[in-house]
C-alpha positions as CSV (number, residue, x, y, z in Angstrom):
1,M,142.8,60.7,67.2
2,D,144.8,57.4,66.0
3,E,145.5,59.2,62.7
4,G,148.8,60.6,63.5
5,R,150.1,57.7,66.4
6,G,153.5,57.3,66.7
7,Q,154.7,60.0,64.5
8,H,156.4,63.0,65.3
9,L,156.4,66.4,64.2
10,V,158.7,69.4,64.9
11,M,157.0,73.0,65.0
12,V,159.2,76.0,64.7
13,P,157.4,79.5,64.4
14,W,158.5,82.8,63.9
15,L,158.9,85.2,66.9
16,A,155.9,86.9,66.5
17,F,152.6,86.1,68.4
18,G,150.7,86.3,65.2
19,H,153.0,83.5,64.5
20,L,153.4,81.7,67.7
21,I,149.8,81.7,67.9
22,P,148.6,80.0,64.6
23,F,151.2,77.9,65.0
24,F,150.4,76.4,69.0
25,H,146.7,76.4,66.9
26,L,148.1,74.1,64.6
27,S,150.1,72.1,67.4
28,V,147.0,71.7,69.1
29,A,144.6,70.1,66.1
30,L,147.5,68.0,64.8
31,A,147.7,66.7,68.9
32,K,144.0,65.9,68.6
33,E,144.9,63.7,65.8
34,G,147.6,61.4,67.6
35,F,150.7,63.3,66.3
36,R,153.5,64.0,69.0
37,I,154.7,67.6,68.7
38,S,157.8,68.9,69.8
39,F,157.6,73.0,69.9
40,L,160.3,75.2,69.9
41,S,160.5,78.6,71.0
42,T,162.3,80.6,73.4
43,P,161.4,80.3,77.0
44,K,160.1,83.7,77.6
45,N,157.3,83.4,74.5
46,I,156.7,79.4,76.1
47,Q,155.7,81.2,79.0
48,R,153.4,83.5,77.2
49,L,151.8,80.8,75.3
50,P,147.7,79.2,76.0
51,K,148.0,76.0,78.0
52,P,147.0,73.2,75.7
53,P,143.8,71.3,76.9
54,Q,144.5,68.6,79.4
55,D,144.3,65.6,77.8
56,L,146.6,66.4,75.2
57,T,149.7,67.6,77.5
58,A,151.1,64.4,76.6
59,L,151.6,64.8,73.0
60,I,152.6,68.4,73.5
61,T,156.0,68.9,74.5
62,F,157.1,72.5,74.8
63,V,161.0,72.5,73.9
64,E,162.7,76.0,75.3
65,L,165.6,77.5,73.1
66,P,167.0,80.3,75.1
67,L,167.5,82.9,72.6
68,P,171.6,83.8,71.9
69,H,172.6,87.5,72.8
70,V,172.8,89.4,70.1
71,D,174.4,93.5,70.3
72,G,172.0,95.9,69.8
73,L,168.9,93.4,71.2
74,Q,167.4,94.9,74.4
75,E,167.5,92.8,77.1
76,G,164.6,89.9,78.1
77,A,163.3,90.8,74.3
78,E,161.9,87.5,72.6
79,A,159.0,88.4,70.1
80,T,158.3,91.2,67.8
81,V,155.8,92.5,70.6
82,D,159.0,93.2,72.4
83,L,160.4,95.7,70.0
84,D,160.1,98.8,67.9
85,I,159.8,97.4,64.0
86,P,163.6,99.1,63.4
87,N,164.8,96.6,66.0
88,H,163.2,93.6,64.3
89,D,166.6,93.1,62.2
90,Y,168.7,92.1,65.6
91,L,165.4,89.7,66.6
92,K,165.9,87.9,63.2
93,M,170.3,87.8,63.8
94,A,169.1,86.0,67.2
95,F,166.5,84.1,65.7
96,D,169.0,82.8,63.0
97,L,171.7,82.1,65.9
98,L,169.3,79.1,67.0
99,R,170.3,77.1,64.1
100,D,172.6,74.9,65.8
101,P,170.6,73.7,68.8
102,F,167.7,73.3,66.5
103,R,170.4,70.7,64.7
104,R,171.2,68.9,67.6
105,F,167.3,69.0,68.6
106,V,166.6,67.3,65.1
107,T,169.8,64.9,65.3
108,V,168.8,63.5,68.5
109,H,164.9,63.4,67.6
110,S,165.0,62.7,64.5
111,P,161.7,63.6,63.8
112,N,159.1,62.3,61.0
113,W,158.6,66.0,60.1
114,I,159.5,69.7,60.4
115,I,156.9,72.4,59.9
116,H,158.2,75.4,59.9
117,D,157.5,79.0,59.5
118,L,158.5,80.8,56.0
119,L,160.8,83.2,58.0
120,N,163.0,79.8,58.6
121,H,165.5,79.5,56.3
122,W,168.1,77.5,58.4
123,T,165.5,75.1,59.4
124,A,164.7,74.2,55.7
125,E,168.6,74.0,55.6
126,I,169.1,71.6,58.4
127,A,166.0,70.0,57.0
128,R,167.6,69.0,53.5
129,E,171.3,68.3,54.7
130,M,169.5,65.4,56.9
131,G,167.3,64.3,54.8
132,L,164.3,65.3,57.0
133,P,160.6,66.0,55.0
134,F,159.5,69.6,56.1
135,I,156.5,71.6,55.6
136,P,156.3,75.6,55.6
137,F,153.1,76.4,57.2
138,S,152.1,80.2,56.3
139,V,149.9,81.9,59.0
140,F,148.7,83.9,56.2
141,S,146.0,84.2,53.9
142,A,146.7,82.8,50.3
143,T,146.1,86.0,49.1
144,P,149.4,87.8,50.0
145,A,151.2,84.8,48.3
146,A,149.0,85.1,45.4
147,F,150.1,89.1,45.1
148,L,153.8,88.5,45.8
149,G,154.0,85.8,43.6
150,V,156.5,83.9,46.2
151,L,155.5,80.8,45.0
152,E,156.4,81.5,41.5
153,P,157.7,77.9,40.7
154,K,161.8,78.2,40.3
155,D,164.3,75.5,40.7
156,D,167.5,77.5,42.0
157,P,166.3,79.7,45.3
158,S,169.5,82.0,44.6
159,E,167.7,82.5,41.1
160,S,166.1,86.3,40.9
161,W,162.2,85.6,40.8
162,P,160.8,87.7,37.7
163,A,158.1,88.0,40.5
164,R,160.2,90.1,42.3
165,P,159.4,93.5,41.9
166,D,162.0,96.3,40.4
167,S,160.3,99.4,42.8
168,P,157.8,99.7,45.0
169,R,155.1,101.3,42.6
170,A,155.0,97.4,41.2
171,L,152.9,96.7,44.6
172,T,150.4,99.3,43.4
173,C,148.9,97.2,40.7
174,S,147.6,94.1,40.6
175,P,150.1,91.5,38.9
176,P,150.1,89.9,35.2
177,W,149.7,86.5,36.9
178,I,146.4,87.1,38.9
179,R,143.9,87.0,35.4
180,F,140.6,88.1,37.2
181,P,139.6,91.6,38.5
182,S,141.4,92.1,41.6
183,K,141.3,95.0,44.3
184,V,144.1,93.6,46.2
185,T,147.1,95.9,45.7
186,L,148.9,98.0,48.1
187,L,148.5,102.0,48.5
188,P,151.5,104.2,47.2
189,H,152.3,104.9,51.5
190,E,152.0,101.3,51.9
191,A,154.4,100.1,49.0
192,N,157.0,102.1,50.1
193,G,157.8,100.6,53.6
194,F,156.7,96.9,52.5
195,F,159.2,97.3,49.6
196,S,161.8,98.1,51.6
197,G,161.1,95.6,54.4
198,F,160.5,92.4,52.6
199,Y,162.6,92.7,49.2
200,L,166.0,94.6,50.2
201,P,168.7,92.6,52.6
202,N,167.8,93.6,56.5
203,G,170.4,93.7,59.4
204,S,170.3,89.7,59.3
205,G,172.1,89.6,56.0
206,L,169.0,88.1,53.3
207,S,165.7,90.2,52.8
208,D,162.4,88.2,54.0
209,F,161.5,87.7,50.4
210,Q,165.0,85.4,50.6
211,R,164.1,84.2,53.3
212,A,161.1,82.5,52.3
213,V,162.0,81.3,48.9
214,Q,164.5,79.4,50.9
215,A,162.1,78.3,53.6
216,I,160.1,76.6,50.7
217,H,162.9,75.0,48.2
218,G,163.0,71.6,48.7
219,C,159.9,71.2,50.4
220,E,157.2,68.2,50.4
221,A,154.4,70.4,50.5
222,I,153.1,73.9,51.8
223,A,150.3,74.6,54.2
224,I,148.6,77.4,54.7
225,R,145.8,78.7,57.4
226,T,142.7,79.1,54.8
227,C,139.9,77.6,53.2
228,P,138.8,77.8,49.6
229,E,135.4,79.1,50.5
230,Y,136.9,82.6,51.1
231,E,139.4,82.8,48.6
232,G,139.7,80.1,46.6
233,E,140.4,82.2,43.5
234,Y,143.6,83.1,45.0
235,L,144.4,79.6,46.2
236,D,144.0,78.6,43.1
237,V,146.9,81.1,41.6
238,I,149.2,79.4,44.2
239,N,148.4,75.8,43.3
240,K,150.6,76.3,40.1
241,Y,153.2,75.6,42.7
242,P,154.5,72.1,41.7
243,K,154.2,71.2,45.1
244,P,151.1,70.6,46.7
245,V,149.6,73.5,48.7
246,I,147.3,72.4,51.5
247,P,144.7,74.7,52.9
248,V,144.4,73.3,56.7
249,G,141.4,75.1,57.2
250,L,141.2,78.4,59.4
251,L,142.0,76.9,62.6
252,P,139.0,79.3,64.3
253,P,139.4,79.2,67.9
254,E,136.9,77.5,70.2
255,K,134.5,79.7,71.8
256,T,134.8,80.5,75.3
257,E,132.9,82.2,78.3
258,A,133.4,85.5,79.3
259,A,136.2,86.8,81.8
260,G,135.0,87.0,85.0
261,S,138.0,88.9,87.5
262,G,139.0,92.3,87.2
263,E,137.7,95.2,85.1
264,W,136.4,92.8,82.7
265,V,133.4,91.9,85.4
266,E,132.5,95.5,85.3
267,I,133.2,95.6,81.5
268,F,130.7,92.7,80.6
269,R,128.1,93.9,82.7
270,W,128.2,97.2,80.8
271,L,128.2,95.1,77.4
272,D,125.0,93.2,79.3
273,G,122.9,96.3,79.7
274,K,123.5,97.3,75.8
275,E,121.3,96.5,72.7
276,A,122.0,93.3,70.3
277,R,124.7,94.5,67.8
278,S,125.1,97.9,69.2
279,V,128.7,98.3,69.9
280,V,131.6,98.3,67.9
281,F,134.8,96.5,69.1
282,V,137.7,98.6,68.7
283,G,141.5,96.5,68.9
284,F,144.7,97.0,66.6
285,G,146.5,94.4,68.9
286,S,149.9,94.5,70.2
287,E,152.1,94.5,67.2
288,C,150.7,98.4,66.0
289,N,152.5,101.0,67.4
290,L,150.2,103.5,67.2
291,S,151.4,107.5,67.1
292,R,149.8,109.8,69.4
293,N,148.2,111.3,66.4
294,D,147.1,107.8,65.3
295,V,145.0,107.2,68.7
296,Y,143.5,111.1,68.5
297,E,141.9,110.6,65.3
298,I,141.0,107.1,66.6
299,A,139.4,108.6,69.4
300,N,137.8,111.8,67.7
301,G,136.3,109.8,65.2
302,L,134.3,106.8,67.7
303,E,133.4,110.1,69.4
304,L,131.8,111.9,66.5
305,S,130.4,108.6,65.3
306,N,127.7,108.6,68.3
307,I,127.9,104.6,68.3
308,D,128.7,102.6,71.6
309,F,132.5,101.3,71.7
310,L,134.9,99.4,73.9
311,W,138.1,99.8,72.4
312,A,141.0,97.6,73.8
313,L,144.0,100.1,73.7
314,R,147.4,98.6,74.3
315,K,149.0,101.6,76.1
316,P,150.8,103.5,73.7
317,K,155.1,103.8,74.2
318,W,155.0,107.5,74.1
319,A,152.0,107.7,76.9
320,A,153.0,108.5,80.5
321,D,152.9,105.2,83.0
322,D,149.7,105.8,84.2
323,G,148.4,106.3,81.0
324,S,147.0,109.3,81.5
325,D,147.9,111.2,78.3
326,A,146.6,108.2,75.9
327,L,143.6,109.9,74.7
328,P,142.4,113.5,74.3
329,P,142.0,115.5,77.0
330,G,138.1,115.4,77.8
331,F,137.6,112.2,75.9
332,V,136.7,109.6,78.9
333,S,134.6,111.9,80.1
334,R,132.6,113.3,77.2
335,T,131.9,109.7,76.3
336,T,131.2,108.4,79.5
337,G,128.2,105.8,79.4
338,R,128.6,105.2,75.7
339,G,131.9,103.9,75.6
340,V,134.8,102.4,77.4
341,V,138.5,102.1,77.2
342,S,140.6,99.5,78.3
343,L,144.5,99.9,78.5
344,G,146.3,96.5,78.1
345,W,145.3,93.2,77.7
346,A,141.5,92.3,76.7
347,P,140.0,89.1,75.9
348,Q,138.9,89.6,72.5
349,M,137.8,86.4,71.9
350,E,135.3,86.8,74.7
351,I,134.2,90.3,73.8
352,L,133.8,89.0,69.9
353,A,131.1,86.5,71.2
354,H,129.2,88.9,73.3
355,P,125.7,89.9,71.4
356,A,126.0,93.9,71.9
357,I,129.0,93.8,69.7
358,G,127.9,94.3,66.0
359,G,131.5,95.3,64.4
360,S,134.9,95.7,64.5
361,L,137.2,98.2,63.7
362,F,140.8,96.8,63.5
363,H,143.8,96.7,61.2
364,G,143.1,93.8,59.1
365,G,145.3,91.1,60.5
366,W,144.5,87.6,59.2
367,G,144.0,86.1,62.9
368,S,141.4,89.4,64.1
369,L,139.7,89.1,60.9
370,I,139.2,85.3,61.1
371,E,138.1,85.8,65.2
372,T,135.9,88.6,63.9
373,V,134.2,87.2,60.7
374,Q,133.1,83.8,62.9
375,Y,130.9,85.9,64.6
376,G,129.2,88.0,61.7
377,H,130.3,91.0,62.5
378,A,130.4,94.4,60.2
379,L,134.6,95.0,59.6
380,V,135.8,98.5,59.4
381,V,139.4,98.3,58.7
382,L,142.0,100.5,59.3
383,P,145.8,98.4,58.3
384,F,149.0,99.7,59.1
385,I,151.6,97.0,58.5
386,N,152.8,93.9,56.6
387,D,150.0,91.7,55.4
388,Q,147.2,94.4,56.9
389,G,146.7,95.9,53.6
390,L,146.0,93.1,51.6
391,N,144.0,91.2,53.5
392,A,141.5,94.5,53.9
393,R,141.5,94.9,50.3
394,L,140.4,91.2,49.7
395,A,137.6,91.7,52.8
396,V,136.2,94.9,51.0
397,E,136.2,92.6,47.2
398,K,134.4,90.0,49.4
399,G,131.8,92.5,50.6
400,L,132.4,92.1,54.2
401,A,134.5,95.4,55.1
402,L,134.3,98.8,54.6
403,E,137.9,100.6,54.6
404,V,138.9,103.9,56.1
405,E,139.7,106.2,53.8
406,R,143.4,108.2,54.2
407,N,144.8,110.6,52.5
408,E,147.5,110.4,49.8
409,D,150.2,110.6,52.6
410,G,149.3,107.7,54.1
411,S,146.9,110.1,56.8
412,F,143.4,109.5,58.0
413,H,140.9,112.1,60.1
414,R,138.4,111.4,62.4
415,E,135.6,112.2,60.2
416,A,136.9,109.5,57.7
417,I,136.7,107.4,61.1
418,A,133.4,108.2,62.0
419,R,132.1,108.3,58.7
420,A,133.2,104.6,57.9
421,L,131.7,103.1,61.2
422,R,128.0,104.7,60.7
423,R,128.0,102.9,57.3
424,A,129.4,99.8,58.0
425,I,127.1,99.7,62.1
426,V,123.9,101.5,61.6
427,E,123.3,103.3,58.5
428,E,120.8,101.9,55.8
429,D,123.5,101.4,53.0
430,G,125.3,99.4,55.0
431,E,123.0,96.6,55.4
432,H,124.6,95.0,52.5
433,L,127.9,94.3,54.7
434,R,126.1,93.0,57.6
435,R,124.4,90.6,55.7
436,R,127.1,89.4,54.3
437,S,129.2,89.4,57.1
438,R,126.6,87.0,58.7
439,E,126.2,84.9,55.9
440,M,130.0,84.8,55.7
441,A,130.0,83.6,59.6
442,T,128.2,80.4,58.9
443,I,131.7,79.4,56.8
444,F,134.3,80.8,59.2
445,S,132.6,79.3,62.3
446,N,131.9,75.6,60.8
447,Q,134.1,73.8,62.9
448,Q,133.2,70.9,60.7
449,L,134.2,72.2,57.6
450,H,137.7,73.5,59.2
451,H,138.6,70.0,60.6
452,R,137.9,68.4,57.0
453,Y,140.6,70.3,55.7
454,L,142.5,69.6,58.5
455,S,142.1,66.2,57.9
456,G,143.1,66.5,54.5
457,F,146.1,67.7,56.0
458,V,145.8,64.8,58.4
459,D,146.6,62.1,55.6
460,F,149.0,63.9,53.6
461,L,151.6,63.7,56.8
462,K,150.4,60.2,57.5
463,N,150.4,58.7,53.9
464,L,153.9,60.2,52.9
465,K,156.6,57.6,53.3
466,T,159.4,59.7,54.8
467,K,161.2,56.8,56.9
C-alpha cells in the first residue's frame, strides 16, 4: 500500500464508458498502492461511475470539469452513450474545450504524472509544454494497436505514417509488420466505416488517428490493458515502439454477490432453477445502437436455437416508450419459460458469475470479453463497431469464440445466430471451444497474475525520476 505514497496522478479518460470504467478500475488499483488520484471528467459522468471502496475515498478525488456548450451537442449529453455515432464529433469538440480548465488544474496542483486517453491530444500537448511526464493508457487490447500500426516509431507526429492505409481495402488484409499467421483483419463492411471514422478528419478538425499520434508523442511510456498470456505475439509487435509498452494486466472486476432488488430477484430465481451452463447470456451493451432488423434477427435466432437465454436489451431508440414493439410480435409468449428479456440496466457481472450461464452472445468489446472469459463461458461474437471486429477475430484465432456469419453487406440472419449458439453451447463439436474457454478462464480470473503486471507499472511510476 506504500509503493506510491506521496505521488499524485491525474487521470483523464475520454468521454465513453468503455474508457471511463477501465480508467476507474486503474485508479482504484493504483490507489490501493498508495497513489493519490485526481480523476477528471464531467459532472454527469462522475455521477454515473461506481463508488470506490470506502477505504480508498481519501486517495481518489473526482474533479468535475463542466462540459462547455457546443452548437449541435444535445443538452445533457456528456458521453458517447448519450448520442448517436454521427453526433460524437460534437462531443469531441466540447471535450477539446476542456483544455483550459485542465491546464489550470495541473498548473495549480503540479501532479507527478498525467495518465490520459489515446484520444486526448491536448492533455499531451499541455504536459509537454509544462514539462510534466505523461503516459497514455490504452483501454483496448494490444491487437488493434498492432494491426493498425499506431505505435509505428516516428519522431514527428505531424508526419504521414507509412502505417496509415490509402483505402479501406488495406484494412481487410493482415499488415506486413505482422509476420505470423493472423486472422485479425476487418471485414469489408467494417473497413469502410472504420477507415472514415478513424483516419479521416472529423468535426473536431482532427482524425482519431491524428489524436492518437499526438497523444503518444513525447510520452514516458504507454500503458495498456492486457497480458502477454493472451496476446503475447501482438504485444511483441508494439513492443518495437522506442518507449516502454507496459501491460497493466486485465484489471478484471472483483466478483460480487447477485443483485437483490426489483425484477432481478425474480430473474435470478429463474436462473437458480436452470441446469449448470445451460443458459446463454445475451448483451450488446449501451454503445451498439441495434436496428429493428438487428434486434428481430437476434430474437428469432434465439428462438430457433432452442437454448435457454437471458437477454439484457437496452431499449432501442426506435421502440415505443413502453418497449412493446422492441421484440418481434409473439416472441415473449413463444419463449416463456426458456427465455427472459430485460429492457434496461442489468447486473452483468452477477449474471456472468451465475452457474447456470454457459455462454455469451455479445459484440466482442474488450471489456465485455474480459468479464466473460474470466468465468469460462463459450463465446459467440457478433461485432458491430470500433475495435469489436478485431477483438472477435482474435478470440476466434485463440479458439475461444465462434463468430456469427454475416453476408457480404454485413447483414446477418437468424439461422446464423441459432447455428453458432447451438455449436458453442450444446453440440459435441463445440466441446473444444468450451474447453478452451475454461482453460483461458484460469488466466483471465487470476487476480494474482494481473496484480503482478500492475506492480510492474507501479515500479515504473515510482522509480522514474520525474521531479
